[in-house]
C-alpha positions, 0 to 999 in steps of 0.5 A: 280162891274161894274161902266158903263152900258157897263161893267155891260153888259159884266159881264152878258155876261161873266157869261152866257158864263161861265155857257155854257162853264161849261155845255159843259165841264161837259158833255164831262167829263161825256161822257168820264167816261161812255166810260172808264167804258164801256171799262173796262167792255168790258176788263173784259168780252169781248163780241160783245155786250160790244164792240158795247157799247164801240164804241157807247160811243166813238162816243158820246164822239167824237161828244161832243168833236167836238162840244165843239171845234166848239163852242170855249169851248175847244182849238183844241189841247185839244180836239185832246188830249182827243180824242187821249186818248179815242182811246188809251183805245180802241186799245187793244180791237180792236187788240185782236179781229183781 
């Protein structure tokens, strides 16, 4: 337990930030899973609607990752790696369309 008033305040702030960071990370993981599921569905049955759905999910995930980087929740390299993995999954779908 904190011994001083300032240490107690720092502990409270750290806990508040931990919960905020946890929420951002959880949202990023959720959006990534939704995107991967959309890509899997599109791979199984490639239709324009499913491709559009996958693109929409990709955009949502990119936005949340960028916001987490901006807020300092994720390191920029970590965010870049996540975005790269998302784009890598979409690449076969876009190449078959061309």
